[in-house]
LORO-952634 format. One record per residue (C-alpha): residue number from 1; x, y, z. Coordinates in steps of 0.25 Angstrom, whole numbers, plus 2048, in hexadecimal, padded with zeros to 3 digits. Example, Ala and Ser with C-alpha at 12.3 -4.5 7.8 and 13.67 -1.06 7.14 Angstrom:
// residues 2
<r num="1" c1="831" c2="7EE" c3="81F"/>
<r num="2" c1="837" c2="7FC" c3="81D"/>
// end
This chain:
// residues 452
<r num="1" c1="225" c2="C86" c3="F21"/>
<r num="2" c1="21D" c2="C7B" c3="F1D"/>
<r num="3" c1="21A" c2="C71" c3="F27"/>
<r num="4" c1="221" c2="C65" c3="F26"/>
<r num="5" c1="216" c2="C59" c3="F2A"/>
<r num="6" c1="223" c2="C50" c3="F2D"/>
<r num="7" c1="229" c2="C5A" c3="F36"/>
<r num="8" c1="21A" c2="C5D" c3="F3C"/>
<r num="9" c1="21B" c2="C4C" c3="F41"/>
<r num="10" c1="228" c2="C4B" c3="F45"/>
<r num="11" c1="226" c2="C57" c3="F4E"/>
<r num="12" c1="218" c2="C55" c3="F54"/>
<r num="13" c1="211" c2="C48" c3="F58"/>
<r num="14" c1="218" c2="C3B" c3="F55"/>
<r num="15" c1="208" c2="C35" c3="F51"/>
<r num="16" c1="207" c2="C3E" c3="F47"/>
<r num="17" c1="201" c2="C33" c3="F3F"/>
<r num="18" c1="1F6" c2="C32" c3="F46"/>
<r num="19" c1="1EB" c2="C26" c3="F43"/>
<r num="20" c1="1DE" c2="C2B" c3="F3F"/>
<r num="21" c1="1D5" c2="C2B" c3="F4C"/>
<r num="22" c1="1CB" c2="C33" c3="F46"/>
<r num="23" c1="1C9" c2="C36" c3="F35"/>
<r num="24" c1="1CD" c2="C2D" c3="F2B"/>
<r num="25" c1="1D9" c2="C22" c3="F2B"/>
<r num="26" c1="1DF" c2="C2B" c3="F21"/>
<r num="27" c1="1ED" c2="C32" c3="F1D"/>
<r num="28" c1="1E8" c2="C3E" c3="F1D"/>
<r num="29" c1="1E5" c2="C3D" c3="F2C"/>
<r num="30" c1="1F3" c2="C3B" c3="F2E"/>
<r num="31" c1="1FA" c2="C45" c3="F38"/>
<r num="32" c1="1FF" c2="C51" c3="F38"/>
<r num="33" c1="1F6" c2="C5A" c3="F31"/>
<r num="34" c1="1FB" c2="C67" c3="F2C"/>
<r num="35" c1="1F3" c2="C74" c3="F29"/>
<r num="36" c1="1F9" c2="C7D" c3="F1F"/>
<r num="37" c1="1F7" c2="C8D" c3="F1F"/>
<r num="38" c1="1FD" c2="C98" c3="F18"/>
<r num="39" c1="202" c2="C9E" c3="F26"/>
<r num="40" c1="20E" c2="C96" c3="F2C"/>
<r num="41" c1="209" c2="C98" c3="F3B"/>
<r num="42" c1="1F9" c2="C92" c3="F36"/>
<r num="43" c1="200" c2="C85" c3="F30"/>
<r num="44" c1="203" c2="C79" c3="F38"/>
<r num="45" c1="204" c2="C6B" c3="F38"/>
<r num="46" c1="200" c2="C61" c3="F44"/>
<r num="47" c1="1FD" c2="C53" c3="F49"/>
<r num="48" c1="1F7" c2="C4D" c3="F55"/>
<r num="49" c1="1F3" c2="C40" c3="F5D"/>
<r num="50" c1="1E5" c2="C3E" c3="F62"/>
<r num="51" c1="1DA" c2="C42" c3="F60"/>
<r num="52" c1="1CE" c2="C4E" c3="F62"/>
<r num="53" c1="1C3" c2="C46" c3="F67"/>
<r num="54" c1="1B9" c2="C55" c3="F63"/>
<r num="55" c1="1C0" c2="C55" c3="F56"/>
<r num="56" c1="1B1" c2="C54" c3="F4F"/>
<r num="57" c1="1AD" c2="C60" c3="F57"/>
<r num="58" c1="1B8" c2="C67" c3="F52"/>
<r num="59" c1="1B7" c2="C63" c3="F44"/>
<r num="60" c1="1A7" c2="C67" c3="F45"/>
<r num="61" c1="1AB" c2="C74" c3="F4A"/>
<r num="62" c1="1B6" c2="C77" c3="F3E"/>
<r num="63" c1="1AB" c2="C74" c3="F34"/>
<r num="64" c1="1A1" c2="C79" c3="F3B"/>
<r num="65" c1="1A3" c2="C8A" c3="F34"/>
<r num="66" c1="1A5" c2="C81" c3="F26"/>
<r num="67" c1="1B2" c2="C89" c3="F24"/>
<r num="68" c1="1BA" c2="C7C" c3="F26"/>
<r num="69" c1="1BC" c2="C6F" c3="F20"/>
<r num="70" c1="1C3" c2="C62" c3="F25"/>
<r num="71" c1="1CB" c2="C59" c3="F1B"/>
<r num="72" c1="1CB" c2="C4D" c3="F27"/>
<r num="73" c1="1C4" c2="C49" c3="F30"/>
<r num="74" c1="1CE" c2="C4A" c3="F3B"/>
<r num="75" c1="1D0" c2="C4F" c3="F47"/>
<r num="76" c1="1E0" c2="C53" c3="F42"/>
<r num="77" c1="1D8" c2="C5D" c3="F39"/>
<r num="78" c1="1CF" c2="C63" c3="F43"/>
<r num="79" c1="1DB" c2="C64" c3="F4D"/>
<r num="80" c1="1E3" c2="C6C" c3="F3F"/>
<r num="81" c1="1D6" c2="C75" c3="F3C"/>
<r num="82" c1="1D5" c2="C78" c3="F4B"/>
<r num="83" c1="1E2" c2="C7E" c3="F4B"/>
<r num="84" c1="1E0" c2="C85" c3="F3E"/>
<r num="85" c1="1D5" c2="C8B" c3="F43"/>
<r num="86" c1="1DB" c2="C93" c3="F4E"/>
<r num="87" c1="1E7" c2="C95" c3="F45"/>
<r num="88" c1="1DC" c2="C9B" c3="F3A"/>
<r num="89" c1="1D5" c2="CA4" c3="F45"/>
<r num="90" c1="1E1" c2="CA9" c3="F4B"/>
<r num="91" c1="1E3" c2="CB8" c3="F45"/>
<r num="92" c1="1F2" c2="CB9" c3="F4C"/>
<r num="93" c1="1FC" c2="CAF" c3="F4E"/>
<r num="94" c1="1F9" c2="CA3" c3="F59"/>
<r num="95" c1="202" c2="C9B" c3="F60"/>
<r num="96" c1="200" c2="C8D" c3="F5F"/>
<r num="97" c1="1FE" c2="C8A" c3="F6D"/>
<r num="98" c1="1F2" c2="C94" c3="F6C"/>
<r num="99" c1="1EC" c2="C8B" c3="F60"/>
<r num="100" c1="1EC" c2="C7F" c3="F6A"/>
<r num="101" c1="1E7" c2="C86" c3="F74"/>
<r num="102" c1="1DB" c2="C8B" c3="F6B"/>
<r num="103" c1="1D8" c2="C7E" c3="F67"/>
<r num="104" c1="1DA" c2="C74" c3="F71"/>
<r num="105" c1="1CE" c2="C78" c3="F78"/>
<r num="106" c1="1C6" c2="C73" c3="F6D"/>
<r num="107" c1="1CC" c2="C66" c3="F6E"/>
<r num="108" c1="1C8" c2="C5A" c3="F72"/>
<r num="109" c1="1D1" c2="C4C" c3="F74"/>
<r num="110" c1="1DE" c2="C4A" c3="F71"/>
<r num="111" c1="1EB" c2="C51" c3="F69"/>
<r num="112" c1="1FA" c2="C51" c3="F69"/>
<r num="113" c1="1FD" c2="C5A" c3="F60"/>
<r num="114" c1="209" c2="C5F" c3="F58"/>
<r num="115" c1="208" c2="C6A" c3="F4E"/>
<r num="116" c1="213" c2="C72" c3="F46"/>
<r num="117" c1="212" c2="C7F" c3="F40"/>
<r num="118" c1="217" c2="C84" c3="F32"/>
<r num="119" c1="21F" c2="C8F" c3="F3B"/>
<r num="120" c1="225" c2="C83" c3="F43"/>
<r num="121" c1="21E" c2="C83" c3="F4F"/>
<r num="122" c1="219" c2="C76" c3="F56"/>
<r num="123" c1="20F" c2="C75" c3="F5F"/>
<r num="124" c1="20E" c2="C65" c3="F67"/>
<r num="125" c1="202" c2="C65" c3="F70"/>
<r num="126" c1="1FA" c2="C5A" c3="F78"/>
<r num="127" c1="1EB" c2="C5B" c3="F7C"/>
<r num="128" c1="1E6" c2="C60" c3="F8C"/>
<r num="129" c1="1E4" c2="C51" c3="F8E"/>
<r num="130" c1="1F1" c2="C4A" c3="F89"/>
<r num="131" c1="1EB" c2="C40" c3="F83"/>
<r num="132" c1="1F4" c2="C3D" c3="F78"/>
<r num="133" c1="201" c2="C3E" c3="F7E"/>
<r num="134" c1="20C" c2="C48" c3="F79"/>
<r num="135" c1="21A" c2="C4A" c3="F7C"/>
<r num="136" c1="227" c2="C53" c3="F78"/>
<r num="137" c1="234" c2="C56" c3="F79"/>
<r num="138" c1="23C" c2="C65" c3="F7A"/>
<r num="139" c1="24B" c2="C64" c3="F79"/>
<r num="140" c1="252" c2="C6F" c3="F76"/>
<r num="141" c1="24E" c2="C73" c3="F68"/>
<r num="142" c1="249" c2="C65" c3="F67"/>
<r num="143" c1="237" c2="C63" c3="F68"/>
<r num="144" c1="231" c2="C58" c3="F65"/>
<r num="145" c1="224" c2="C51" c3="F69"/>
<r num="146" c1="21D" c2="C44" c3="F67"/>
<r num="147" c1="210" c2="C3C" c3="F6C"/>
<r num="148" c1="21A" c2="C31" c3="F73"/>
<r num="149" c1="226" c2="C34" c3="F79"/>
<r num="150" c1="22C" c2="C28" c3="F71"/>
<r num="151" c1="22B" c2="C2F" c3="F65"/>
<r num="152" c1="235" c2="C3A" c3="F6D"/>
<r num="153" c1="23E" c2="C2F" c3="F73"/>
<r num="154" c1="241" c2="C2B" c3="F65"/>
<r num="155" c1="246" c2="C37" c3="F60"/>
<r num="156" c1="251" c2="C38" c3="F6A"/>
<r num="157" c1="24B" c2="C3E" c3="F76"/>
<r num="158" c1="24C" c2="C3A" c3="F84"/>
<r num="159" c1="241" c2="C37" c3="F8C"/>
<r num="160" c1="243" c2="C42" c3="F96"/>
<r num="161" c1="242" c2="C4C" c3="F8C"/>
<r num="162" c1="233" c2="C47" c3="F87"/>
<r num="163" c1="227" c2="C4F" c3="F8E"/>
<r num="164" c1="219" c2="C4C" c3="F8D"/>
<r num="165" c1="211" c2="C58" c3="F87"/>
<r num="166" c1="206" c2="C5C" c3="F93"/>
<r num="167" c1="1F8" c2="C5C" c3="F8F"/>
<r num="168" c1="1F3" c2="C68" c3="F89"/>
<r num="169" c1="200" c2="C6D" c3="F86"/>
<r num="170" c1="207" c2="C72" c3="F7A"/>
<r num="171" c1="215" c2="C73" c3="F75"/>
<r num="172" c1="217" c2="C7E" c3="F6C"/>
<r num="173" c1="225" c2="C7D" c3="F65"/>
<r num="174" c1="229" c2="C8A" c3="F5E"/>
<r num="175" c1="235" c2="C8C" c3="F54"/>
<r num="176" c1="239" c2="C9A" c3="F5B"/>
<r num="177" c1="233" c2="C98" c3="F68"/>
<r num="178" c1="238" c2="C8A" c3="F6C"/>
<r num="179" c1="22E" c2="C7F" c3="F73"/>
<r num="180" c1="223" c2="C82" c3="F7D"/>
<r num="181" c1="218" c2="C7B" c3="F85"/>
<r num="182" c1="20A" c2="C81" c3="F88"/>
<r num="183" c1="1FE" c2="C7B" c3="F8E"/>
<r num="184" c1="1F2" c2="C7F" c3="F84"/>
<r num="185" c1="1E8" c2="C77" c3="F89"/>
<r num="186" c1="1E2" c2="C74" c3="F98"/>
<r num="187" c1="1E6" c2="C66" c3="F9C"/>
<r num="188" c1="1DB" c2="C61" c3="FA7"/>
<r num="189" c1="1E2" c2="C53" c3="FA8"/>
<r num="190" c1="1E8" c2="C49" c3="F9E"/>
<r num="191" c1="1E3" c2="C3D" c3="F95"/>
<r num="192" c1="1EE" c2="C37" c3="F90"/>
<r num="193" c1="1E9" c2="C2B" c3="F87"/>
<r num="194" c1="1EB" c2="C1F" c3="F8F"/>
<r num="195" c1="1ED" c2="C17" c3="F81"/>
<r num="196" c1="1F9" c2="C1E" c3="F7D"/>
<r num="197" c1="1FF" c2="C16" c3="F88"/>
<r num="198" c1="1F9" c2="C09" c3="F86"/>
<r num="199" c1="1FA" c2="C08" c3="F77"/>
<r num="200" c1="1FE" c2="C14" c3="F6F"/>
<r num="201" c1="20B" c2="C1B" c3="F74"/>
<r num="202" c1="218" c2="C15" c3="F71"/>
<r num="203" c1="21D" c2="C0B" c3="F7E"/>
<r num="204" c1="229" c2="C14" c3="F7E"/>
<r num="205" c1="222" c2="C20" c3="F81"/>
<r num="206" c1="21E" c2="C27" c3="F8C"/>
<r num="207" c1="211" c2="C30" c3="F8B"/>
<r num="208" c1="20E" c2="C3B" c3="F96"/>
<r num="209" c1="21C" c2="C34" c3="FA1"/>
<r num="210" c1="215" c2="C26" c3="F9D"/>
<r num="211" c1="21C" c2="C1D" c3="F98"/>
<r num="212" c1="215" c2="C15" c3="F8E"/>
<r num="213" c1="21E" c2="C07" c3="F90"/>
<r num="214" c1="21B" c2="C07" c3="F9F"/>
<r num="215" c1="20C" c2="C0A" c3="F9D"/>
<r num="216" c1="20A" c2="BFD" c3="F95"/>
<r num="217" c1="212" c2="BF5" c3="F9E"/>
<r num="218" c1="20B" c2="BF8" c3="FA9"/>
<r num="219" c1="1FE" c2="BF4" c3="FA1"/>
<r num="220" c1="205" c2="BE6" c3="FA1"/>
<r num="221" c1="208" c2="BE6" c3="FB0"/>
<r num="222" c1="1F8" c2="BE9" c3="FB0"/>
<r num="223" c1="1F6" c2="BDD" c3="FA7"/>
<r num="224" c1="1FF" c2="BD4" c3="FAF"/>
<r num="225" c1="1F8" c2="BD9" c3="FBC"/>
<r num="226" c1="1EB" c2="BD5" c3="FB7"/>
<r num="227" c1="1EF" c2="BC9" c3="FB1"/>
<r num="228" c1="1F3" c2="BC4" c3="FBE"/>
<r num="229" c1="1E7" c2="BC8" c3="FC5"/>
<r num="230" c1="1DF" c2="BC0" c3="FBA"/>
<r num="231" c1="1E7" c2="BB2" c3="FBC"/>
<r num="232" c1="1E1" c2="BAD" c3="FB0"/>
<r num="233" c1="1ED" c2="BAB" c3="FA7"/>
<r num="234" c1="1F7" c2="BA1" c3="FAC"/>
<r num="235" c1="204" c2="BAB" c3="FAE"/>
<r num="236" c1="20D" c2="BA1" c3="FB1"/>
<r num="237" c1="20B" c2="B98" c3="FA4"/>
<r num="238" c1="217" c2="B98" c3="F9A"/>
<r num="239" c1="20E" c2="B98" c3="F8E"/>
<r num="240" c1="208" c2="BA6" c3="F94"/>
<r num="241" c1="20D" c2="BB1" c3="F8D"/>
<r num="242" c1="20A" c2="BC0" c3="F8B"/>
<r num="243" c1="20A" c2="BC6" c3="F7C"/>
<r num="244" c1="20A" c2="BD6" c3="F7B"/>
<r num="245" c1="202" c2="BDB" c3="F6E"/>
<r num="246" c1="20E" c2="BE1" c3="F69"/>
<r num="247" c1="212" c2="BED" c3="F6B"/>
<r num="248" c1="209" c2="BF8" c3="F74"/>
<r num="249" c1="207" c2="BEB" c3="F7D"/>
<r num="250" c1="215" c2="BE5" c3="F7F"/>
<r num="251" c1="219" c2="BEE" c3="F8B"/>
<r num="252" c1="20C" c2="BE9" c3="F91"/>
<r num="253" c1="20E" c2="BDD" c3="F8F"/>
<r num="254" c1="21D" c2="BDB" c3="F93"/>
<r num="255" c1="219" c2="BE1" c3="FA1"/>
<r num="256" c1="20C" c2="BD7" c3="FA2"/>
<r num="257" c1="216" c2="BCC" c3="F9E"/>
<r num="258" c1="222" c2="BD0" c3="FA9"/>
<r num="259" c1="216" c2="BD1" c3="FB4"/>
<r num="260" c1="211" c2="BC5" c3="FB1"/>
<r num="261" c1="21E" c2="BBD" c3="FAE"/>
<r num="262" c1="219" c2="BB8" c3="FA1"/>
<r num="263" c1="221" c2="BBA" c3="F95"/>
<r num="264" c1="21C" c2="BC3" c3="F8C"/>
<r num="265" c1="21E" c2="BBF" c3="F7C"/>
<r num="266" c1="220" c2="BC6" c3="F6F"/>
<r num="267" c1="214" c2="BBE" c3="F68"/>
<r num="268" c1="20F" c2="BC8" c3="F5E"/>
<r num="269" c1="218" c2="BCF" c3="F55"/>
<r num="270" c1="213" c2="BDB" c3="F50"/>
<r num="271" c1="211" c2="BE0" c3="F41"/>
<r num="272" c1="21A" c2="BEC" c3="F42"/>
<r num="273" c1="212" c2="BF3" c3="F35"/>
<r num="274" c1="203" c2="BF0" c3="F3B"/>
<r num="275" c1="1FD" c2="BFE" c3="F42"/>
<r num="276" c1="1F5" c2="BFE" c3="F4C"/>
<r num="277" c1="1E8" c2="BF7" c3="F4A"/>
<r num="278" c1="1DD" c2="BFE" c3="F52"/>
<r num="279" c1="1DF" c2="C0B" c3="F4A"/>
<r num="280" c1="1DC" c2="C03" c3="F3D"/>
<r num="281" c1="1CD" c2="C02" c3="F36"/>
<r num="282" c1="1C6" c2="BF4" c3="F38"/>
<r num="283" c1="1CC" c2="BEA" c3="F2C"/>
<r num="284" c1="1DA" c2="BF1" c3="F2D"/>
<r num="285" c1="1DB" c2="BEF" c3="F3A"/>
<r num="286" c1="1D7" c2="BE1" c3="F3B"/>
<r num="287" c1="1E1" c2="BDE" c3="F2F"/>
<r num="288" c1="1ED" c2="BE4" c3="F37"/>
<r num="289" c1="1E9" c2="BDD" c3="F43"/>
<r num="290" c1="1EB" c2="BD1" c3="F3D"/>
<r num="291" c1="1FA" c2="BD5" c3="F38"/>
<r num="292" c1="1FE" c2="BDE" c3="F45"/>
<r num="293" c1="203" c2="BD1" c3="F4C"/>
<r num="294" c1="20B" c2="BC5" c3="F4B"/>
<r num="295" c1="209" c2="BB9" c3="F56"/>
<r num="296" c1="215" c2="BB1" c3="F58"/>
<r num="297" c1="211" c2="BA3" c3="F58"/>
<r num="298" c1="21F" c2="BA0" c3="F5E"/>
<r num="299" c1="21C" c2="BA7" c3="F6B"/>
<r num="300" c1="20C" c2="BA6" c3="F6B"/>
<r num="301" c1="209" c2="B98" c3="F6A"/>
<r num="302" c1="205" c2="B91" c3="F74"/>
<r num="303" c1="205" c2="B9D" c3="F7E"/>
<r num="304" c1="1FB" c2="BA3" c3="F87"/>
<r num="305" c1="1FB" c2="BB1" c3="F82"/>
<r num="306" c1="1F9" c2="BBE" c3="F89"/>
<r num="307" c1="1F7" c2="BC8" c3="F80"/>
<r num="308" c1="1F9" c2="BD6" c3="F84"/>
<r num="309" c1="1F3" c2="BE2" c3="F7C"/>
<r num="310" c1="1F4" c2="BF1" c3="F7F"/>
<r num="311" c1="1E5" c2="BF4" c3="F7B"/>
<r num="312" c1="1DA" c2="BED" c3="F73"/>
<r num="313" c1="1D1" c2="BF8" c3="F6B"/>
<r num="314" c1="1C9" c2="BF0" c3="F60"/>
<r num="315" c1="1CF" c2="BE4" c3="F62"/>
<r num="316" c1="1D2" c2="BE1" c3="F52"/>
<r num="317" c1="1E1" c2="BDE" c3="F56"/>
<r num="318" c1="1DF" c2="BD5" c3="F61"/>
<r num="319" c1="1D6" c2="BCD" c3="F5A"/>
<r num="320" c1="1DD" c2="BCA" c3="F4F"/>
<r num="321" c1="1EA" c2="BC8" c3="F57"/>
<r num="322" c1="1E4" c2="BBD" c3="F62"/>
<r num="323" c1="1E0" c2="BB6" c3="F56"/>
<r num="324" c1="1EE" c2="BB6" c3="F4F"/>
<r num="325" c1="1F5" c2="BB3" c3="F5E"/>
<r num="326" c1="1ED" c2="BA6" c3="F5F"/>
<r num="327" c1="1EE" c2="BA3" c3="F4F"/>
<r num="328" c1="1FB" c2="BA7" c3="F4B"/>
<r num="329" c1="203" c2="BA7" c3="F59"/>
<r num="330" c1="1FB" c2="B9B" c3="F5E"/>
<r num="331" c1="1F8" c2="B9F" c3="F6D"/>
<r num="332" c1="1F0" c2="B97" c3="F76"/>
<r num="333" c1="1EB" c2="BA3" c3="F7F"/>
<r num="334" c1="1E9" c2="BB1" c3="F7E"/>
<r num="335" c1="1E5" c2="BBA" c3="F89"/>
<r num="336" c1="1E5" c2="BCA" c3="F83"/>
<r num="337" c1="1EB" c2="BD5" c3="F8D"/>
<r num="338" c1="1E7" c2="BE3" c3="F8A"/>
<r num="339" c1="1F0" c2="BEE" c3="F92"/>
<r num="340" c1="1E3" c2="BF9" c3="F90"/>
<r num="341" c1="1D5" c2="BF9" c3="F96"/>
<r num="342" c1="1CA" c2="BF6" c3="F8A"/>
<r num="343" c1="1C9" c2="BFF" c3="F7F"/>
<r num="344" c1="1BB" c2="C04" c3="F82"/>
<r num="345" c1="1B9" c2="C12" c3="F7B"/>
<r num="346" c1="1BD" c2="C1A" c3="F6F"/>
<r num="347" c1="1C9" c2="C23" c3="F6E"/>
<r num="348" c1="1C7" c2="C32" c3="F6A"/>
<r num="349" c1="1D4" c2="C36" c3="F6C"/>
<r num="350" c1="1DC" c2="C30" c3="F62"/>
<r num="351" c1="1DB" c2="C22" c3="F62"/>
<r num="352" c1="1D3" c2="C1B" c3="F56"/>
<r num="353" c1="1C9" c2="C15" c3="F5F"/>
<r num="354" c1="1BC" c2="C1D" c3="F5E"/>
<r num="355" c1="1B0" c2="C15" c3="F5E"/>
<r num="356" c1="1AB" c2="C0B" c3="F6A"/>
<r num="357" c1="1AA" c2="C00" c3="F5F"/>
<r num="358" c1="1B7" c2="C00" c3="F5B"/>
<r num="359" c1="1BB" c2="BFB" c3="F68"/>
<r num="360" c1="1BB" c2="BEC" c3="F6D"/>
<r num="361" c1="1BB" c2="BF0" c3="F7B"/>
<r num="362" c1="1AD" c2="BF5" c3="F7D"/>
<r num="363" c1="1A6" c2="BE9" c3="F78"/>
<r num="364" c1="1AC" c2="BE1" c3="F84"/>
<r num="365" c1="1AE" c2="BEB" c3="F90"/>
<r num="366" c1="1A4" c2="BF5" c3="F8B"/>
<r num="367" c1="1A8" c2="C04" c3="F8C"/>
<r num="368" c1="1AC" c2="C04" c3="F9A"/>
<r num="369" c1="1B6" c2="BFA" c3="F98"/>
<r num="370" c1="1B2" c2="BF1" c3="FA3"/>
<r num="371" c1="1BC" c2="BE5" c3="FA3"/>
<r num="372" c1="1B7" c2="BD8" c3="FA7"/>
<r num="373" c1="1BB" c2="BC9" c3="FA5"/>
<r num="374" c1="1B0" c2="BC5" c3="F9D"/>
<r num="375" c1="1AF" c2="BD2" c3="F93"/>
<r num="376" c1="1C0" c2="BCF" c3="F92"/>
<r num="377" c1="1BE" c2="BC1" c3="F8F"/>
<r num="378" c1="1B1" c2="BC3" c3="F84"/>
<r num="379" c1="1BB" c2="BCE" c3="F7D"/>
<r num="380" c1="1C7" c2="BC3" c3="F7E"/>
<r num="381" c1="1BD" c2="BB8" c3="F79"/>
<r num="382" c1="1BA" c2="BC2" c3="F6D"/>
<r num="383" c1="1C9" c2="BC4" c3="F69"/>
<r num="384" c1="1CD" c2="BB6" c3="F6A"/>
<r num="385" c1="1D7" c2="BB8" c3="F77"/>
<r num="386" c1="1D5" c2="BAE" c3="F83"/>
<r num="387" c1="1D4" c2="BBA" c3="F8D"/>
<r num="388" c1="1D5" c2="BCA" c3="F8D"/>
<r num="389" c1="1D7" c2="BD3" c3="F98"/>
<r num="390" c1="1D8" c2="BE2" c3="F97"/>
<r num="391" c1="1E0" c2="BEB" c3="FA2"/>
<r num="392" c1="1D5" c2="BF5" c3="FA9"/>
<r num="393" c1="1D5" c2="C03" c3="FA8"/>
<r num="394" c1="1DA" c2="C07" c3="FB4"/>
<r num="395" c1="1E8" c2="C00" c3="FAF"/>
<r num="396" c1="1EB" c2="C0A" c3="FA5"/>
<r num="397" c1="1ED" c2="C16" c3="FAF"/>
<r num="398" c1="1F5" c2="C0D" c3="FB7"/>
<r num="399" c1="1FF" c2="C0A" c3="FAC"/>
<r num="400" c1="200" c2="C17" c3="FA7"/>
<r num="401" c1="203" c2="C1C" c3="FB5"/>
<r num="402" c1="1F9" c2="C2A" c3="FB3"/>
<r num="403" c1="1EA" c2="C2B" c3="FB8"/>
<r num="404" c1="1DF" c2="C28" c3="FB2"/>
<r num="405" c1="1D9" c2="C37" c3="FB2"/>
<r num="406" c1="1E6" c2="C37" c3="FA8"/>
<r num="407" c1="1E4" c2="C2F" c3="F9E"/>
<r num="408" c1="1DB" c2="C2D" c3="F93"/>
<r num="409" c1="1D3" c2="C1F" c3="F95"/>
<r num="410" c1="1C6" c2="C22" c3="F8C"/>
<r num="411" c1="1C8" c2="C16" c3="F83"/>
<r num="412" c1="1C8" c2="C0D" c3="F90"/>
<r num="413" c1="1BE" c2="C14" c3="F99"/>
<r num="414" c1="1B6" c2="C1E" c3="F90"/>
<r num="415" c1="1B9" c2="C29" c3="F97"/>
<r num="416" c1="1C0" c2="C33" c3="F8E"/>
<r num="417" c1="1C7" c2="C40" c3="F93"/>
<r num="418" c1="1C2" c2="C4C" c3="F89"/>
<r num="419" c1="1B2" c2="C4F" c3="F85"/>
<r num="420" c1="1B1" c2="C4A" c3="F78"/>
<r num="421" c1="1B8" c2="C3D" c3="F7A"/>
<r num="422" c1="1AD" c2="C3B" c3="F84"/>
<r num="423" c1="1A4" c2="C3C" c3="F7A"/>
<r num="424" c1="1A9" c2="C36" c3="F70"/>
<r num="425" c1="1A8" c2="C2A" c3="F78"/>
<r num="426" c1="199" c2="C2B" c3="F7B"/>
<r num="427" c1="196" c2="C2D" c3="F6C"/>
<r num="428" c1="19F" c2="C22" c3="F69"/>
<r num="429" c1="197" c2="C18" c3="F73"/>
<r num="430" c1="18A" c2="C1E" c3="F6E"/>
<r num="431" c1="18F" c2="C19" c3="F60"/>
<r num="432" c1="194" c2="C0C" c3="F65"/>
<r num="433" c1="18E" c2="C01" c3="F5C"/>
<r num="434" c1="18A" c2="C0A" c3="F51"/>
<r num="435" c1="191" c2="C0D" c3="F43"/>
<r num="436" c1="197" c2="C1B" c3="F47"/>
<r num="437" c1="1A6" c2="C1B" c3="F45"/>
<r num="438" c1="1B0" c2="C23" c3="F4F"/>
<r num="439" c1="1AF" c2="C2F" c3="F44"/>
<r num="440" c1="1A0" c2="C30" c3="F47"/>
<r num="441" c1="1A3" c2="C31" c3="F57"/>
<r num="442" c1="1AB" c2="C3D" c3="F54"/>
<r num="443" c1="19F" c2="C43" c3="F4B"/>
<r num="444" c1="196" c2="C40" c3="F57"/>
<r num="445" c1="19D" c2="C48" c3="F61"/>
<r num="446" c1="19A" c2="C56" c3="F5B"/>
<r num="447" c1="18B" c2="C52" c3="F5B"/>
<r num="448" c1="18D" c2="C4E" c3="F6C"/>
<r num="449" c1="195" c2="C5B" c3="F6F"/>
<r num="450" c1="18A" c2="C66" c3="F68"/>
<r num="451" c1="17F" c2="C5D" c3="F6F"/>
<r num="452" c1="185" c2="C61" c3="F7E"/>
// end
């Protein structure tokens, strides 16, 4: 039986075509990856969401004996070869859950994966810290898995049928023996990526029993309380309106407006054909940002606009957007409110921001992200806003309704849940202001680890 790529995607992670977080932005890096083999039990196709922080160490180990060759510079290929290595070294038939147990101890980072074999078996797994989400449905003969619940809801499953896979656990689907869940790695707690709730996840999703929509509304309420305490904007002026940056900021903006009894207006119309700008290259990012939103002059002209944004990573979009709101929209004032703390540290677990110099916030708040009125106003002035305010770090746990120790907040605190993640951050700090790129950050990890 030849593995069907489309079938692997349909039955696996809904984010199979992952944008490149390491390696090149090239279609050859698109998932799923397939390993062909003369033996069916060693032939598989898989896709995964996340990133291995220590993929450079695994790469070095694979190439050390001179017998292996890598085609691409990506952790996806490393993961494929790690699985293949265990299969090749096994003289007897090995269970897929045991393959996962053997390789998991060497992995540092985030991985929610779906794997389909040529014999019709399937494996769905989530890393021991549960950094990236994974949910599933098992109803009679039907099984489905996705990184977000909304994908399963749209297939027709009911909310109460959808369950989150526990960290360090895997689901084995066998055509003959059915479905079973097993633990493959010890889990010492969770470190769910908070950015999933803030930005990445669909607003209709529920991640680990926490609603994305309700989380974002609570962030909006946090913004409202902060605005009331600040007291510098006339909230009872009919010319004051709240405008969300579509689409991920809408829930927060609506909640903030409701709390403050201020109109919330859709003053920006999103170009549906423009993707996420912060994952684009430099020149392409700026060009796309200029066409990403169309300001509505009939809504914005002469207004004092409280512009609600979910986060600011590199500031390219915000810089261009503020100019367009003034020039095209005719707004008289723009006050930016960010439903997230400053992004002051890179991510090494699957979000494409892996150097400190790529980020705007450290230039104003340092790498510790200390919020002062003066620093926030300097950033506002440089972006072209009348004022700018972020939420503090502690607001995130309150909004998600999870303890801080159960969340990965590394990009806003600089405290990483894995050893290699913390080492990579130190390397990134050391490389700050140099010409070293993100690939070099990963390459330097091996030297740091070998010196210990």
